[in-house]
Each structure stands twice: as C-alpha cells, then as structure tokens.
N, C-alpha and C positions, 0 to 999 in steps of 0.2 A: 825144221826151223822153224819158230816163231815168227807171227807177220803184228806187224806196230798199227795201231789206230789212232790216226790223227783227228780230233775235230775240226770237223768246218767252225772256220772262225766267220764271224759275222763284222760285216765293214767297215771298218772304225770313223766314226763319225766326234770330230772335233767338239770341245764346250764348247758354246755360245762365249762370242767375246765381252768379255765384259768392261763395262765405260762406267772409268772411275772418275773421268773428268765429267762426264753429265752428271753422275751422283752429286759432287762435289756445289754443282752448276745450280741445282737443285736447290739443294741444302740454301746456297748463302741465296735465292732466289726469297724463298722461303724468310730468312730470317732479316732479308731487307723490308717485305713488306710489313712484319710485326715493328722495324725500326721504322718504317711509317705512320703506322699506326700511333706509337709511342708520340713523335713529334707531333703530328695533328693536334694528340690529347692537349698536349703542352700548348701549341697555341690558343686550343681552346678555353684553357684555363688562363693562360696570358689577354685575350679576351674578354675573357668575362672581368676579369680583374679590372682592367679599362675602364668598361662601362661601369662597373660599380665606383670605382673612384671617381668617375666625372662624374654621374650621377648624384654622388655625395659634394662636390664641389658646386655644383647648380644648386644644389639644397641651401648649402652654405650662402651661396650668396643673395638668393633673392631671401633666406630668413636678415641677412644682414641689409637687405635693403627696404625692408618691413621695418627694421628698427629706427635703422634713420630718417626714415619718411615721418615714422609717429614721432619721432623727438623733435621734427623740424616741425611740425603739427603743431606739438606743445610752446614751443618754444612761439611761434607766432601766436597762438591761442590757448594759454593756459586751462581756459573756462573749457575750453570746446571738448580736449581730448578726455575731462574726466565725467559727461555726459553721455555715453551710450546707449541714454533715450529719452522721448523728448520731455518737456518738466510737464508735471501733469496741468490739464489746466488746458493746452496751447492746442489743442486740439478740437477742443469744443466751440459753441457761437459764433463758428465761421461764415455763416448762413442767413438771413433775415429770415429764411423761412424754418430755419429750425435753428433757434436759438438756444441758448444754453437756459438754466433758471436761473432761480434768483437767490438759492442757495448752492449754486455751484461757482468757485473761484473761478476767474478767467486770465489766461495770461496772454499776451500778444506777442507780436514777433520781436518785441524790444526786451524782449523778458519782463514787462512790468505788470505787477497781478494784480486785478480788481477784485474786490469783493463786496458784495453789496453788504449792508447791516441793516438796513432799516430802509422801509417802504410806508413812507404816511400818508394818505389820502386825502383831501378833504380839511388840508392844512391850515392854518391861521397866520395872516403877516399880515403887521401893521405899512408896512412899505407897499405892499404890492394893491392899485385899485383892481379890484373883485370884480369881473365882469358878469352880466347877467349868462346862466347858461354854463359858464364855467365854475374850473375848482382847481386848487391848489396842493399839486404831488411832490411831494419832499423827499429825494432819495438820497440816503449816509451812505459814503461809497467808502472803502481804504484805497489806495494805490502804494506798492511795495515793490522797490526796485531789487530784482532779483540778477542783474545782469553786473559787467565788467565795468560799464560806463556811463555818465551823469547822463539824465532823460528828464526833457521838460516836459512840462506838463499846461494844462491852460483850459479852463471849463468852459469855456466858452466855445472854444476851437472844438472839444474835445467831444463833446456831449449834447445828443439832444437824443426828442422822444419821436418813438414812431408810434405810428396806430396801423389797425389791420389794414387799409388802404392805403401803405407805404403813402400814407401824409406824414408831415412831420411839426413836433412845437421846438422851437428854441428854450435855450436857456433864462433865465431873467438871471444876468448876475445880477449879486449885491442887492438882491433882493431878501434876506435873510440872514444874520447871524452865524456864525462858523462856516460860514459858504469854503468852496472848496478849493476859489482863486486858483490861482498860476506859480507856479516857480520850477525848482530843477530839483530832484532826487538824487543823491548818492547810490552809487553800490551798498545796497544791503538797507535801506533807510524806507521809510514810509511816510506816511501825512493821509490826514481822515479829513473828509470836510462836506457838508452837505450841499445838493443841484436840487431848484428851483425849478420849476414848468407852468405853467398855467394850459391847462390842455379842458374840451370838454367836459362838460359834468357827465359821471358814470360810464366814461370811454374805456372799452374793455380791452383786453389785449398789447396793452401797450408795451413795446420793447424799446429799452434803453441802447442807444448805439453811440459805441463808443470808435473813435476814428483818430488816431493821433498826425493822421498824414501819411508823409515822405516814411518808408521803413517799416512800417508795418498794414496787415490787412485792418477794413473793420472789425470789430466784434461786436455780438450781440447779443443781451440777456434779458428775458422776459422777466417783468415787474412781476405779474399776477401766475 
C-alpha cells in the first residue's frame, strides 16, 4: 500500500483591502486644487484688466482737463498762449547796478520796446539857456507797442538821467524840435522822438531811467 504526502499549507493571508473611495477622493482633491489655481489665474487677469482700464480712463481725463484749460487760457488772452518764452529784451536793464547797453533794445512789463537810436553829447540848442559847467545831452529813442492794448507815454514823466552817484537830471521838455512828447500807441504801432537833458560837463556813467509807473518796473540803459 502506498502512502500519500500532503504538503503543509501556509496560513492564509487575505489580500489587503482596497479603498476605491479613498482613491476617488484623492483624485477629486487634486482636481479641486487645479481648479482653484485656474480660478485664481482668471481673477488675476480680471484685476489687471480693470487696473489697466482705470489707468487709461485717468489719463484720458487728465489730458482732457489740460486741453480745456489751454483753450480757456487762449480765450482769455490769445497772445499769452502763443508766447512760450519771454520777449527778447524783457529780462535786461532791470537794475541801476546792471543796466542794459545803449545797443540793446529793452522791453518793459507793458510789452513796449525802447531802442536808443542815437546819443548826442554837447548838443546845441537855441531854446535852452546853457549854464556854465553844463552840457546838453540829446537822446533819440524809438518806442514800439508789442502788446495787445493801447499804451500811453509821456517824455516828462517816463524819463530822466541818473549819474554814478544816483543823482538825477530831469528832462527839459520842449527844448528841441522833434521831441518825443506824449501820446498813445496802439498795438503794433511805434514812434520816435528826442529827449533833452542838461547835465554837468563831461558827466560819466550816465544811465537813462525809463519808468512808466504803475504796471511796469523801471528799466535802465547806460548811454556810454
């Protein structure tokens, strides 16, 4: 009789339980994170778009304001809008200590330009009683109205000669023909005339003071 052999069997170990629900939730959570990133990215793009639009609106409003302001200024004073820089000659001769030269045209605050055409010392005049130790100085000037309003001028009130010691000589009105006199200049209008002074003989450093009074600071022009 043959004997039968039965191999010893190992203890049965059940397979580890599977958790399909856990896998499902893990996948779901991963997908939710990706979705959050996509939403955040969309929100960021929207915010940037709104900021860009707001900046464009602010720029447009600012430029519109500047344009309206410029139009308003032009309506109030068309001449001032065209002048981007000071009129040549308006920034010289502002102080007695630093006068303009006789070759420089000077413009005052009323936009009137003064040009010295000629300076004649030791001039002769039949209408002036010349005193000992004095001489007659004749200054020929030209006035031009560069502004947009009528401007008055008066030789007696607007001009005098200053010496180095700040002493002054008043104008001798009516002492010679073709005097500057007085009057009014319309815009773009000009006039010429002569100013007559009686000063000490050989007085040096004479400066012509041009002062129209209210509305303009004095201007100073050295004759020599």
